[in-house]
C-alpha positions as CSV (number, residue, x, y, z in Angstrom):
1,X,116.7,87.0,84.3
2,X,115.4,90.3,83.0
3,X,116.4,91.8,79.6
4,X,115.4,95.5,79.3
5,X,115.4,97.0,75.9
6,X,115.3,100.9,75.5
7,X,117.9,101.8,78.0
8,X,120.4,104.5,77.3
9,X,123.3,102.2,77.7
10,X,124.1,98.5,77.3
11,X,125.1,96.8,80.5
12,X,124.7,93.5,82.5
13,X,124.0,94.1,86.3
14,X,122.2,92.4,89.2
15,X,119.1,93.7,90.7
16,X,118.4,94.1,94.5
17,X,117.5,90.5,94.8
18,X,120.6,89.3,92.9
19,X,118.6,88.6,89.7
20,X,120.5,89.2,86.5
21,X,119.3,92.3,84.6
22,X,120.5,93.0,81.1
23,X,120.0,96.6,79.7
24,X,120.1,96.8,75.8
25,X,120.2,100.1,73.8
26,X,119.3,100.3,70.2
27,X,116.6,98.8,68.0
28,X,116.0,95.0,68.2
29,X,116.8,92.7,66.3
30,X,118.8,95.1,64.1
31,X,121.1,96.1,67.0
32,X,122.0,92.5,67.6
33,X,124.7,92.1,65.0
34,X,127.3,89.3,65.4
35,X,129.8,91.9,66.7
36,X,127.3,93.3,69.1
37,X,126.3,89.9,70.3
38,X,130.0,89.0,70.9
39,X,130.5,92.2,72.9
40,X,127.3,91.7,74.9
41,X,128.2,88.1,75.7
42,X,131.7,89.2,76.9
43,X,130.1,91.8,79.2
44,X,127.7,89.2,80.5
45,X,130.5,86.7,81.1
46,X,131.9,89.1,83.7
47,X,128.6,89.1,85.8
48,X,126.7,85.9,85.1
49,X,127.5,82.5,86.2
50,X,127.6,79.6,83.7
51,X,123.9,78.6,83.9
52,X,122.8,82.2,83.7
53,X,125.1,82.8,80.7
54,X,123.6,79.8,78.9
55,X,120.0,81.2,79.5
56,X,121.2,84.6,78.3
57,X,122.6,83.2,75.1
58,X,119.3,81.5,74.5
59,X,117.4,84.8,75.1
60,X,119.8,86.7,72.9
61,X,119.4,84.0,70.1
62,X,115.5,84.3,70.3
63,X,115.6,88.1,70.2
64,X,118.1,88.0,67.3
65,X,115.8,85.8,65.3
66,X,112.9,88.1,66.1
67,X,111.1,85.6,68.3
68,X,108.8,87.0,70.9
69,X,109.6,86.4,74.6
70,X,107.3,87.2,77.5
71,X,107.5,91.0,77.3
72,X,106.1,94.1,78.9
73,X,106.4,97.6,77.9
74,X,106.6,100.5,80.4
75,X,107.3,104.2,80.0
76,X,109.7,106.0,82.3
77,X,110.3,109.7,81.9
78,X,109.1,109.6,78.3
79,X,111.4,106.6,77.4
80,X,109.6,103.4,76.5
81,X,111.4,100.3,77.9
82,X,110.6,96.7,76.9
83,X,111.2,94.1,79.6
84,X,111.7,90.5,78.6
85,X,111.5,88.0,81.4
86,X,112.8,84.4,81.0
């Protein structure tokens, strides 16, 4: 599962290989309010299976608490994206 922070929109999609990709806009962890977390989990539930959703909840919880996950920063057209891999 990839979680990408810095995207222009928030979405949950699947990559070319079927791997779940979560795009997050806004500043972390400030953007991860309880209401935003609920909305994001509802979006994810439409795309992810039960095991993937559990993993995603774990990743969100870690990000919400300010924990560092395995991350990589890349720049695309002037926008800085942070990619978290679980």
